[in-house]
C-alpha positions, 0 to 999 in steps of 0.5 A: 642294588638290594632290590635288584639282587632280590629280583634276581634271586626270585627268578626261577632257573630255566629248566632243561629240555625242549619247551613248547605248546603241545598240539594233540590228536590221534589223527595226525592230519588234524594235528598238522592243520592246527600246529605252528612252527616251534610247537610240539606234536603229540600223536598216537601213530603206530609205524610212522610213515615217511609221508607223515614225517615229511609233513611234520618236518615241513610244519617245522615242529620242535619235536614229536611225542608218539604214544605208540611205537613209531616202529612196531617191527611189522615192516621197516617204515621210513618215518622215524629216519626222516624226522631224525635226519631233519633234526626233529627229536622223537620221543617214542612209545610214551603210553596210551595215557599220553593224549589224555594227560596232555591237553591241546594247547598246554605248555609242555617240556621234554627232557630225557624221554619224559614229558612234563606239564609244569613240574609234573611228569605225565608220561615217559617214553624212549628217546629215539636216535639214529642208532636205535632206529637203525637197529629196529629197522634191521629187525623189522626187515624180517616182517616184510614177508608177512606184510607182503602176504597180507598185501596179496590177500588185501589185493584180492579182496580189493579186486572183488570189491572194485572189479568194475572200477579197475577192469572197466573204469566203472564210476570214473567221473567225466572231466572237462579237461581233455586227457585223450592222447596227451601226456599227463604229469601226476604229482603226489606229495611223496618224498622229493616231489618238489625237486623231481618236478623241478627237474621236469621243467623242460619236459613240461615246456616241450610237451605241454602235458596235462598237469594233475596235482594230488592233495598237498602236491597241488599247492607245491605245483602252483607255488613253483609255477605249474598251475595244475589242470586237475586236482585230486584229493580232500579240498581241506588239504589244499590252499584256496588259491590252488583250488580256484586256479585249477580247471577241474577238482576231483574229490574222492568219495566213500562208496556211499557217496559221501565226499569228505571236505566237499563242503569247502568247495561249496564255501569257495563257490567253485565246482567239483566232481566226486569219485566214489572208490576205496582206492587211495588218492594217487591211484584214483588220479592214475585211473582217471588218466587211464579211463580218459585215454592219456597216451603217457603218464609221468609220475612224481612223488610216487613210491619207487622201492619196496620199502616205500611201497610198504610204507605208503600202504600202511602195512598193506592197507592200500591194495589198489596200488599194485592193480592200478600199475598193472592196469596202466602198464607201459603208459606209466613212466617215473618222473626221474626217468623222464627227466633223464631221458629228456636231458639226453635227447637235448644233449644229443641234438645240441651236439648233432646240429652244430656238427651238421652246420659245420659240415655244410659250411666247410663243404660250401667253402671248399666248393667255392660258394659265393657270399650269397650262399654263405649268407644263406647258411648264416641265416639258416644257422641263426634260425636253427639255433633260435629253434633249439633255444626256444624248444629246449631252454 
């Protein structure tokens, strides 16, 4: 009994807060490659955007500590809202020394905005709450006009630099997969892309479009049973099974021809083509559709609102988006709209066909049709219902 009491008194009390292994890096993409569920992401990222926050949520991090302000006030970015809605604590603006004082793989504890290594406080930031984020976003709305002006200037510069690509398709690689006069569904790793793709299941079954997956969204497609015909993006962001299943791989490259991640393609023993351009990956996928003659392009996981547009552009740094949408014009349809229109079409046919058959049956009955004609109508009805079930199920 005395020994048990001695052992219990020697056990240190549990310290308050969140404890976990720190994964540290200035590039969030590198952190995401190394982080495991339950670990703490330590980053340095001004204006945390929605796509990055979604990736952190999917990684099931225990918390996020940001050395930089997650909302600088330049524009109302969406990342902090996403983290807090998912229940991921966010300690913000912890200072530039954070990444030097916290080593990757070390054990850290977070409590009331402070970051501890052992019992030593190494940094202190602000604990963000839904209320504090909402207040900062209200103030950030005043910065939107300045960001739009900056975006306009960047768009003009992009057009000067990539005029041949945008206007004439110069530099667009050839594809083995034919897009000519076909519907194409392009899936990007944006918000709710999995749910929106699921809603297009009947559309895909009926129209048999070419499927293009952009970066991590290609993995989502494969897991849901939609094997992408073409994948576009850095191969290191996609699973090997997805890369091997695709018919075509397009790797974005710098203007000098260097394609980050292409070494993984060589390691897997599969082929790829490169696409040298400064446009973002989603826009490269759309430009592929335009250059190769797609008749209709359904987009999933792309930006839909002004806030999302600015957020995805990282304060105007991706000016290709506006010009790409102009280039494709009326060919582009948002995935949500395509799903609604296809459901409407199905419901109308589902109502009209039974009505038509009922009218024919009544007419035959009133005209005293023989049993032979009645049997013909019954067989015709079975054929029609079978066609409807096979086409729109």
